[in-house]
PALOPA-979661 format. One record per residue (C-alpha): residue number from 0; residue in one letter; x, z, y. Coordinates in steps of 0.001 Angstrom, whole numbers, plus 524288, in hexadecimal, padded with zeros to 5 digits. Layout:
<pts>
PT|NUM|a|X|Z|Y
...
</pts>
This chain:
<pts>
PT|0|m|8D7EA|AF628|E0E20
PT|1|t|8E354|AF367|E0508
PT|2|k|8EF49|AEDF5|E0BC3
PT|3|p|8F6D4|AE29C|E05CB
PT|4|l|90303|AE7A8|DFF11
PT|5|k|90BC4|AE1A1|E0977
PT|6|e|90525|AEA0E|E13D6
PT|7|i|907C0|AF6C7|E0C8F
PT|8|a|91469|AFD70|E107B
PT|9|f|91E29|B005A|E05AA
PT|10|s|92685|B0C8E|E05DF
PT|11|m|92E5C|B1466|DFC29
PT|12|l|92E9D|B226B|DF779
PT|13|d|93B66|B26AA|DF157
PT|14|l|93D3A|B32E3|DE92E
PT|15|v|94BCD|B2F8A|DE88D
PT|16|a|94C5E|B2FD1|DD9C8
PT|17|v|9590E|B3408|DD378
PT|18|r|95B79|B2AB8|DC83B
PT|19|e|96050|B2EE6|DBAE9
PT|20|g|96F15|B2D5F|DBAD6
PT|21|a|96FDC|B2D0E|DC9B3
PT|22|t|971AC|B370F|DD480
PT|23|v|96A40|B3C5A|DE02B
PT|24|a|973D8|B3530|DE8F0
PT|25|s|970A4|B2847|DE276
PT|26|a|96203|B2B2E|DE3A8
PT|27|l|963A7|B2D2C|DF244
PT|28|a|96B57|B2082|DF345
PT|29|v|960CD|B1926|DEBC4
PT|30|a|95676|B1E95|DF50B
PT|31|l|95DA2|B196B|E00F5
PT|32|t|95FFC|B0C21|DFACC
PT|33|t|951A3|B0B5E|DF70E
PT|34|a|94D44|B0F11|E04CA
PT|35|q|955FE|B04A7|E0AB9
PT|36|h|9506C|AFAA6|E014E
PT|37|a|94273|AFEDC|E0448
PT|38|e|94548|AFD6B|E12BC
PT|39|r|94A40|AEF8D|E10D4
PT|40|l|93DEF|AEC42|E093E
PT|41|g|93534|AF100|E142F
PT|42|f|93061|AFDEB|E0EAC
PT|43|s|929E3|B066D|E190B
PT|44|r|92F41|B13CA|E156A
PT|45|y|937B0|B1B06|E0BAA
PT|46|w|933BB|B28E4|E082B
PT|47|l|93ACB|B3369|E0076
PT|48|a|933AB|B3DAF|DF863
PT|49|e|93757|B4C10|DF859
PT|50|h|93976|B5205|DEAE9
PT|51|h|94167|B5DD5|DE6BD
PT|52|n|94822|B62D7|DDA93
PT|53|m|9471F|B55BB|DD3A4
PT|54|m|953B0|B5035|DCE36
PT|55|g|94E61|B4257|DCE3F
PT|56|i|94A60|B41F0|DDC9E
PT|57|a|95401|B4293|DE7F3
PT|58|s|94AB7|B432B|DF399
PT|59|s|949CC|B51EC|DF538
PT|60|s|94FEB|B521D|E02D2
PT|61|t|94628|B486C|E0821
PT|62|a|9494D|B48ED|E16B7
PT|63|v|957D0|B4705|E13F6
PT|64|l|954D1|B3B59|E0B63
PT|65|v|94B87|B3585|E1589
PT|66|g|956D4|B35F7|E1F31
PT|67|h|95FFD|B2F9D|E155E
PT|68|i|95696|B246B|E12BE
PT|69|a|95311|B2296|E2110
PT|70|g|9616C|B225B|E24A6
PT|71|g|96425|B17BA|E1AAB
PT|72|t|958DF|B0EF0|E1EDC
PT|73|k|954DB|B08C9|E2BB5
PT|74|s|94645|B0729|E2D50
PT|75|i|93E6D|B0BFF|E21AC
PT|76|r|936DD|B189F|E23C3
PT|77|v|93C51|B23EB|E1BC3
PT|78|g|93591|B3090|E18A3
PT|79|s|9310C|B3AF0|E0F44
PT|80|g|92717|B3851|E04D9
PT|81|g|92699|B4353|E0650
PT|82|v|92BFE|B4FE2|E0B55
PT|83|m|92540|B5A5E|E0330
PT|84|l|92097|B631B|E0E26
PT|85|p|91EC1|B6FA0|E0623
PT|86|n|92D86|B6FBC|E0467
PT|87|h|930F0|B6FA5|E12E2
PT|88|a|92E30|B762E|E1FD5
PT|89|p|927C1|B6C2D|E28E9
PT|90|l|931E2|B6EC3|E338F
PT|91|v|93D06|B6B04|E2A75
PT|92|v|935FC|B5E72|E2693
PT|93|a|9332A|B5B2B|E34DA
PT|94|e|94156|B5D2A|E38B0
PT|95|a|9468A|B5524|E2D46
PT|96|f|93D69|B499F|E2F52
PT|97|g|93E6B|B4AE2|E3E05
PT|98|t|94D1B|B4958|E3C9C
PT|99|l|94B1E|B3D6D|E33F1
PT|100|a|941AE|B3799|E3DE6
PT|101|e|94BC2|B3927|E48AA
PT|102|l|9562E|B32D1|E4037
PT|103|y|94D6B|B27AB|E3B8C
PT|104|p|942B7|B25D3|E45CE
PT|105|g|93619|B1FAB|E4120
PT|106|r|93A47|B1F6C|E32E0
PT|107|i|93748|B2CE1|E2D20
PT|108|d|92AF2|B30DB|E25A9
PT|109|l|9273E|B3EA2|E21A7
PT|110|g|91ED5|B3E8B|E1576
PT|111|l|919F7|B4C04|E118D
PT|112|g|915F1|B50E2|E043B
PT|113|r|90E53|B5D1E|E00D3
PT|114|a|91459|B5FAA|DF376
PT|115|p|92189|B666F|DF1F9
PT|116|g|92713|B5B2C|DE9FE
PT|117|t|92DC7|B6430|DE07B
PT|118|d|92BFC|B6F85|DD718
PT|119|p|927CA|B7D51|DDB23
PT|120|m|93573|B8304|DD990
PT|121|t|93B61|B78C8|DE282
PT|122|m|93037|B7A3F|DEC2C
PT|123|r|93347|B88B1|DED4A
PT|124|a|94198|B856C|DEF76
PT|125|l|93DD7|B7C1C|DFA7D
PT|126|r|93461|B84FA|E01C7
PT|127|r|937EF|B9217|DFBB7
PT|128|d|92C11|B9ADF|DFA7A
PT|129|r|922F3|B9387|E0394
PT|130|v|915BA|B9138|DFD10
PT|131|e|90E79|B84C3|E00F8
PT|132|t|8FFD6|B84D1|E0378
PT|133|v|8F61F|B79A1|E04B2
PT|134|d|8F67D|B7B29|E1384
PT|135|d|9052F|B79CA|E14E5
PT|136|f|90666|B6B09|E13BD
PT|137|p|8FC9F|B6769|E1E86
PT|138|r|90286|B71D6|E2756
PT|139|d|91067|B6D1C|E24C2
PT|140|v|90C88|B5EF6|E274F
PT|141|a|9066D|B62F5|E3441
PT|142|e|912B8|B6A78|E37E8
PT|143|l|91B23|B5EAB|E34D5
PT|144|q|9127A|B55FE|E3D36
PT|145|q|9142B|B5F6C|E4879
PT|146|l|922EB|B60A9|E46A0
PT|147|l|924F8|B51E3|E462B
PT|148|g|91BA9|B4F2B|E516F
PT|149|d|91D54|B5170|E5FF3
PT|150|p|91ED2|B600F|E62BC
PT|151|a|91303|B6655|E68F7
PT|152|p|9147D|B6E4D|E7573
PT|153|g|91947|B7BC8|E71DA
PT|154|q|91C7F|B7813|E63CB
PT|155|k|92721|B8171|E5F6C
PT|156|l|92AFA|B7B98|E5250
PT|157|i|931C1|B6E93|E54A3
PT|158|a|9382F|B661B|E4A4D
PT|159|n|944A8|B609F|E500E
PT|160|p|946BE|B5610|E4B89
PT|161|g|938C5|B530E|E47DF
PT|162|a|93036|B5582|E53AA
PT|163|g|92B0D|B48DC|E597A
PT|164|t|92FFE|B4044|E4E64
PT|165|h|9223F|B3E3B|E48E8
PT|166|v|9278F|B3B61|E3B5E
PT|167|p|91C12|B353F|E3404
PT|168|i|91641|B3EC9|E2A42
PT|169|w|9104A|B39CA|E1DA5
PT|170|l|908B4|B4203|E1402
PT|171|l|90B5C|B3FCA|E05A5
PT|172|g|9030C|B4406|DFA4C
PT|173|s|8FE09|B4204|DEC93
PT|174|s|8F101|B48F4|DEE6B
PT|175|l|8E607|B49DE|DF859
PT|176|f|8EBBA|B54F9|E007F
PT|177|s|8F5BA|B4D19|E0840
PT|178|a|8EC59|B419D|E0949
PT|179|q|8E288|B4A4F|E1047
PT|180|l|8ECFC|B5059|E18FB
PT|181|a|8F2BE|B4317|E1C8B
PT|182|a|8E526|B3E60|E2033
PT|183|e|8E273|B4A4B|E28A4
PT|184|k|8EF65|B4923|E2FCF
PT|185|g|8EF2A|B3A55|E3113
PT|186|l|8FBE2|B3894|E29A5
PT|187|p|90023|B2D87|E20AE
PT|188|y|8FED0|B30BE|E124C
PT|189|a|9070D|B2D86|E0660
PT|190|f|9017C|B2FD0|DF8D1
PT|191|a|90AE2|B3311|DEDC3
PT|192|s|90509|B295E|DE447
PT|193|h|91290|B268C|DDEE3
PT|194|f|91175|B32D5|DD699
PT|195|a|903BC|B3891|DD86C
PT|196|p|8FA1E|B2D60|DD998
PT|197|a|8EDCD|B3434|DD4BA
PT|198|q|8E798|B3715|DE1FC
PT|199|l|8ECE6|B2B4E|DE954
PT|200|l|8E027|B246D|DEC92
PT|201|q|8D8B3|B30F6|DEF3A
PT|202|a|8E340|B35F9|DF887
PT|203|i|8E411|B2928|E0005
PT|204|d|8D557|B28A3|E0185
PT|205|l|8D4DA|B36B9|E065F
PT|206|y|8DFDC|B3408|E1001
PT|207|r|8D99D|B27DB|E15A8
PT|208|r|8CBE7|B2D7D|E16AA
PT|209|n|8D06B|B39AE|E1DE6
PT|210|f|8DB4D|B33FC|E263D
PT|211|k|8DBEC|B3859|E3478
PT|212|p|8E460|B2FD9|E3D83
PT|213|s|8F01F|B3664|E43D0
PT|214|k|8FB38|B32F1|E4D05
PT|215|q|903EA|B2FE1|E415A
PT|216|c|8FA11|B281A|E3979
PT|217|q|8EDFD|B2145|E3EE8
PT|218|k|8E8B3|B1D38|E31A9
PT|219|p|8EAFA|B20E5|E2372
PT|220|y|8F7C1|B1C69|E1D87
PT|221|v|8F9EA|B1D69|E0EE4
PT|222|i|9063E|B1C28|E06D3
PT|223|i|90570|B1C1D|DF804
PT|224|g|910C8|B1EF4|DEEDF
PT|225|v|91345|B1424|DE4F8
PT|226|p|91CD9|B1559|DD997
PT|227|l|922E8|B07DC|DD838
PT|228|v|92B90|B015A|DCE2E
PT|229|a|92CA8|AF2B9|DD060
PT|230|a|934E7|AE8E1|DC8F2
PT|231|p|934AA|ADA31|DC651
PT|232|t|92C36|ADC5B|DBA34
PT|233|d|9223D|AE649|DB5AC
PT|234|a|92A69|AE957|DA9B9
PT|235|e|9368A|AECC1|DB195
PT|236|a|92EC0|AF4E6|DBB38
PT|237|i|92899|AFCD6|DB040
PT|238|y|9360F|AFEF1|DAA60
PT|239|l|93BA4|B038E|DB773
PT|240|a|92FBA|B0C38|DB9B6
PT|241|s|9333F|B1404|DAD8F
PT|242|s|93C6F|B1BC8|DB660
PT|243|v|93089|B200C|DBE25
PT|244|f|928BC|B2295|DB1BA
PT|245|q|9338F|B2B81|DACDA
PT|246|r|933A2|B3324|DB97E
PT|247|v|924DE|B34C2|DB9B0
PT|248|l|924C7|B3933|DAB8D
PT|249|a|92F2D|B4342|DAEBF
PT|250|i|926E1|B4847|DBA14
PT|251|l|91AF7|B4940|DB14F
PT|252|r|9231C|B50F7|DA7A0
PT|253|g|92803|B5A12|DB24F
PT|254|a|935FF|B5533|DB1BD
PT|255|r|93C55|B4D79|DBCA5
PT|256|g|94948|B467D|DBBF6
PT|257|k|950CB|B3ADB|DC0F4
PT|258|l|94B5B|B2D0A|DC160
PT|259|q|94DE2|B2726|DB402
PT|260|p|951B4|B192E|DB094
PT|261|p|946C5|B10A8|DAB3B
PT|262|i|9434E|B107A|D9CCA
PT|263|e|93D22|B0523|D956A
PT|264|d|92F19|B079F|D910B
PT|265|f|92F8B|B15AE|D9602
PT|266|f|9212C|B1661|D99A4
PT|267|e|91C9F|B10E0|D8CA0
PT|268|r|923DD|B1B6E|D851E
PT|269|l|91C74|B2678|D8BA6
PT|270|s|91065|B2D4D|D868A
PT|271|a|90313|B2961|D8BCD
PT|272|q|90272|B3624|D936F
PT|273|e|90FB0|B33D6|D99B3
PT|274|r|90C2E|B25DE|D9D68
PT|275|a|8FF74|B2A9B|DA36B
PT|276|g|90690|B34FF|DAB58
PT|277|i|9104C|B2B33|DB0BE
PT|278|s|90585|B2162|DB3AC
PT|279|d|8FDA3|B2B79|DBB34
PT|280|f|909AC|B2F93|DC300
PT|281|l|90CE3|B215B|DC61F
PT|282|a|8FEFB|B1C4E|DC7E9
PT|283|c|902EF|B15AD|DD4AD
PT|284|a|90F8E|B1005|DCF5C
PT|285|v|91253|B0176|DD060
PT|286|v|91B88|AFCD1|DC5B0
PT|287|g|91E45|AEE9C|DC28D
PT|288|g|922C0|AE13D|DC69A
PT|289|p|91F05|ADB18|DD3A2
PT|290|e|9112F|AD714|DD029
PT|291|t|90E2F|AE424|DC9CA
PT|292|v|913C0|AEB05|DD5B1
PT|293|r|90B85|AE28D|DDE9C
PT|294|a|8FF26|AE598|DD6FF
PT|295|g|90235|AF418|DD67D
PT|296|l|90510|AF56F|DE4F5
PT|297|e|8F91D|AED79|DE8BB
PT|298|s|8F09A|AF5E7|DDFF6
PT|299|l|8F59E|B0257|DE672
PT|300|a|8F39E|AFC63|DF3DF
PT|301|q|8E5A6|AF8DA|DF088
PT|302|a|8E285|B062E|DEABE
PT|303|t|8E864|B0E38|DF5C9
PT|304|e|8E856|B052F|E01B5
PT|305|c|8F530|B0BBA|E0507
PT|306|d|8FD49|B08E9|E1110
PT|307|e|90A60|B0AC8|E0A6E
PT|308|m|91029|B0B9C|DFCE1
PT|309|m|91B87|B14BF|DFA8C
PT|310|l|922E7|B101F|DEEA6
PT|311|v|929D4|B1964|DE566
PT|312|c|93381|B1124|DDDD3
PT|313|d|93BDA|B1876|DD411
PT|314|v|9433C|B0E2C|DCC7F
PT|315|y|94F54|B135D|DC598
PT|316|d|9584A|B0824|DC992
PT|317|p|95988|B08AC|DD883
PT|318|a|95B59|AF9E5|DD978
PT|319|l|94EE2|AF773|DD1C1
PT|320|r|947F7|B012D|DDA8D
PT|321|l|94B79|AF8C2|DE647
PT|322|r|946C0|AECD0|DDEE7
PT|323|a|939B9|AF396|DDC87
PT|324|l|9382C|AF59B|DEB2C
PT|325|d|93B82|AE747|DED66
PT|326|i|930B1|AE334|DE410
PT|327|a|926C8|AEC83|DEA10
PT|328|m|92954|AE7BA|DF7D8
PT|329|a|92926|AD980|DF3A0
PT|330|v|91BEF|ADBDB|DED34
PT|331|r|9170C|AE282|DF982
PT|332|n|91B7D|AD709|E01AE
PT|333|g|913F8|ACDA2|DF916
PT|334|e|91F34|AC697|DF27D
PT|335|s|91B01|ABE99|DE6C6
PT|336|s|91FE1|AC062|DD8F8
PT|337|a|9281E|AB425|DDAAB
PT|338|q|92E6E|AB97C|DE6EE
PT|339|l|93126|AC669|DE054
PT|340|a|93719|ABFAF|DD486
PT|341|a|93FAB|AB746|DDD47
PT|342|s|944E1|AC34F|DE430
PT|343|e|94951|AC9D2|DD7A0
</pts>
């Protein structure tokens, strides 16, 4: 049964975009300011996404950044969305997130992804000559569960820190593989609909139908990724979203760069094929003024019956990004258009 919007948790996924004309240091500062703002608004968690060899994204050292954000906030959960497990030995991940759990008890999440999150050359640089197989990810997840759980009698490999911390593990995915694995292991599941929405409904259905309760999770729990650009009016939101459109177009063209400032009528200038590509990529995006945002979020809630929405909000101006989060949370909390207008 679909939950009312106010009963759906809101969280945020941050790729820590480096803006055109700005620096990595400023991107990291913006991330912390945004996390602090999200915490004040009542967001449930703030996740950072691992990417490598991308000049426009500053979240490559994910565990370090999780510690930075957790250290600058007080109560919001902070975690990875996710750590790309093919890039790391499970023991190293367990020790890093075990350390974070000891520093910030009850606040750390470990989201795991199956993709490398980068290009083949960089993947080889991260794991040298190790070749991944289809069996590696389930085996690595199981090893992480063991390393973060209570050590068994006679267990020789102990993560310290890590053992006994029971850091919550989430499986992330954009296809059916991780949905099936999350169901089998009784783990919460986050679908990457913020950039790969095609199999969203099929993956959620598979996950729920096959879910087996576990100590960590007694019933299915679904997060969906939602690209969001909110503003006082639809027109302004569409204008601000042109920064996102530019980034998506660059990805589709095989060229990644820094987050660009918005451009008037950018989308309308593109070819029909380019507009279709961006629209497919952002099929779950919610862009508009408060009432459009309300309708978009409610439609996603009805279609997916999700437990949580993880917003991806890449507005070029950091202050307008915070304003977008204000609008989204006000909509979630049921504030009327008059109340929203009065707060501007």
